[in-house]
N, C-alpha and C positions, 0 to 999 in steps of 0.2 A: 338224408344220406350223408351229407356233408357233416351234420354235427357227430354223426356215428364215424365217419372216417377221421375227423379230429380226433374224437376219443381213442380210437385205435392206434393213430398217429402218436399221441401223448404216451403210449403205453410201448410203443415199439421204438421209440426214440431211447426209452430207459433200457431195453434190452441191447441195444447196439445194433450192429448190423446185422441184417437178415442172413440166414442160413446157419451152418454151424449147429449149436445148440438150441437157437431161437426157433428152428424148425421143430424140433423135439417139444420144445415148450408150449408152442402153438397148440400141437397135437395132445400132447399127454396131459397137460396142467391148465390150459385154458379153454381147452374143447374147442377151438377154432380151426379154420381150414388156413394153412400156412400160406397156401396160393392167393386166398382172398385178402389176407392181410399185405400180402406184397402188392396186389393190385391197387389195394385203397391208399396205400403209401405212395404208389407212382401216379395214383389221380390227384393227389395233395401237393407232391413234390415232382412237377413235371422235368425241372431244369437243372437238377442235382444228380450226378452220377451216383448210382447204387453200387454197393459193394458187397460181395457175400464171401463166406469161407467155405471152402470144398476141401473135405478130407481124403483128396486123391481118390483111389479105388473105393474109398468107404463112404463118398458122396457127404451126406449130412447124417449118416448112420454111425453104428459101432461095430459093423462088421464089414467084410470085404464083399462086394456086390457084383454080380456079372458085369461085364464091360457094358453090354447094351443097355443096361438099368441105369449106368451112370451116365451115358451119352444122351439117354432119353432125359434125364432129370435136368442136365443142363440144357437141352433145347427147351424144355418147358419154363426153365427158370428165366431164361432171356427172353421167351415170348410173354412172359408176365410182368416184366420190367428190370430184370437184373442186367447189370451192365459191366462189372468187374468182378473176376472170378480170381479170389486168392487161394491158391491151390498149395496144400502143404502136406507133408507126412511126418507124424512126430520123431520118426527115427531116420528123417531125409533118405529114405528108401527111394532111390530114382524110378524104378518101374513103376511103383504106385503114383507117384508125382506125374510122370509123364503121361499116364492113362488120364489123369483128371484134367491136365493141360490140353491133351489133345481133345477131350471132350468140351471144354470151355471154349477152345479156340474153333471146334467145328459148328457149335452152336453160335458162333458170331459174337462171343463175348471179347473182353480185354483180359488177357491171361496175365496173372500176376503170381509167379512162382515164388514160394516163401521159404527160406532156409530157417529151421528150426535152429535157435541159438542156445548152446551150452558150454560150460567151461570158461575159460578166459585168456582170450588171444595176448593179453598184455603180460601174461605169467609164463616166462619160458620152460617152467616147470611142469606146465600143464601141456603135454605133446599130443594127446590124442585128438582133441579138437583145436588144432593149431589155425594160424592164420592162413597157412598152404591149405588145408582141409576145406575151409571156406571158400577159398579162391577157385580151388579145382570143382567144387561143387557148383558154384556159381557159373563156371565155364561150361559143365554139362547142361544146367537149365536155360542158358543163353543159346547153346547149340541147338536145343529141343523148341526153340521158338519163343521162350517168353517176351511178353512186350514191356513188363516192369519186373524188377528184382526186388524182393521184401527181404528183410530180416526180420524174423519173428522171434522176440525174446521174452516168452511167455513167463519165465520165472524172474524177470527183471535182473539178471545177471550181468547186461551189459555196463561195464563201468565207463565212465567218461574217458579215460586213457585208452581202452579197449575199443570204444566208440570210434575215436579219432584214427587209431589204425586199422581197424577194419574197413570202415567207410572211404578213406583214404586209398587203400589198397584196392578196393572195388571200383572206386570213382577213376582211379589211373588206370585200371585194366579194362574199364567198359565206360569211355569218356561219355558217350552219348546215351547210354540206357538210364531212364528213370530209377532211382533207388528209392525205397519205400522203408521206413522203419518203425516197428511195432515194438513197444516194451510196457512192462507193468511196474508200478512204483512200489512194489513191496518193502525194499529196503529205504526207500526216501530219496534214492539218487537220480530219480528218473529225469528230472526238468533238467539236470547237469549234464546228463547223457545225451537227451535229445539237443540240446544245445551243441554239444560236441560233434554229433552225428552231423547237424545243420552246418556247422562251420567246415566239417572235412568233406561236404558236397552231397549230402543226402538231399532229395527234392522234397520230400514227404516225412513228416513224423507224425504219429498218431498220439492224440491228446484226448482228456476228457474235460467236459465242462466243470469249472472249479468246485461244484457243490456235489458233483459226483466223483471227483478225482483222488488220488493218492491211495496208499496201501495196494491192495491188491487190484486197482483200477488202473487206468493211465495217468500219467504226469497231468498237472493243471494246465489247462488251456490259457487261462488268464496270465500264468506266470510266464508261459513261452511268449505270449503277446507282448507283455510288458518288457521282458528282457531283451526282446530283440527290436523294440521301438527305436527308432532312429539310427539304426545300423543297416548294413547291407541285406540283412536277413528280414527286414521288416515285413510282418505280414501284411500290414495294410488293414487290419481289422481294429476297429475302435474299441478301446477297452470299455466304455461303458455299456456297448451292446452286449460284450462278455458278460458284464455285472448283470444286466437285466435278465440275461438268458439263464445265468447261474442262479439267481434269485427264484426264478419260476421253478427249477428243478429242485432247489433246496426245499420248498414248501411241498413239492410233489413227493420228495422223498421221506419226508415225515409221515405221510399216510403209509408209508411201507416199513415204518420203524421196526416192527415187530420180527421182520424177515431179514433186516440189514446185518451184514457181517459186523458191523461196530457194535451190536450187541455183546460181542465177546471180544472181538479186535480192536483196541483202543489207539493203536499206533502202528507206524511202520516196524518192520523187523529186519534188522541187518542179519540175521541168522539165515537168511535165504542163500546167502553166498557159500553157507556150508550145506544147507540141506536140498538146496536148488529145485523145490517145489513149486512147480507152476502156478500161477496167480488164483485161477478158479479151483484147482485142487486144495491150495492152502487155504482158501476161504473155507472150503467143505469141511476138510479136515479139522480146522480149528473148531467150527460150530458143532460138528459131531462129538468132537473130544469133550467140550465143554458140557454138553447134554448128556453126555455118559458119566460126568463127574470126574473127567480125567483131564481137565484143562492145565494142571500145573505140569503134566508130563508132555 
């Protein structure tokens, strides 16, 4: 059983956090029980908090479910080993988010309400999604009882200057609330942006192991660890261990080369600041366009 567990774990780490699309992947593509996968991960990793992505009233699906189904889902997820529930709505629609927050909280989970970021708070001409918009939204989520506040930047639009403005404003408004920042490195500015977030007062930033980082993934873990070494933001993580970890996943990634986005996407693309396509959609669209002979478009 332990060997089976380890094999499952190695696959799951590659998928990232449990929940969101990974529940769908387990059922529809790997023909596995998602709950069993979570149980096996929990038995192998007993002392590290697990985090999942919850699409508010959509739970981990692609439609709006009855309230009792969302509440029951969170209850079962908590029973099977989940700890932190990152709750979001792609349009920041509060009723959908608050339902998910209540479901996660009632199940006994840690509630992490996530604000989907778009626009550019450092550009005064972009008035729809302004700094004031994000502060007011954060106030509503704090009022609703979130334990952690997350900025969820799926398109990788958060520039260093905007990072400093946004996180400083949130930190000043909520001095005691943990702030967690998630971005994708589509344009290549992710490391700089996450360092700016950390310096402005963010408590947590999301990274990916070096061999899995960059482009539509998260910024490099090794780069963040190295850049903060010897500063007040030192992670305390040994770079040698990061290198070993990265080497393992570099070999593993090679086994899946045929399905890798790098088959068509060779570099970061700053055009994301114009098209504003979220990381997962960007990768899929890029691959599909190339497969139909439309790559140049």
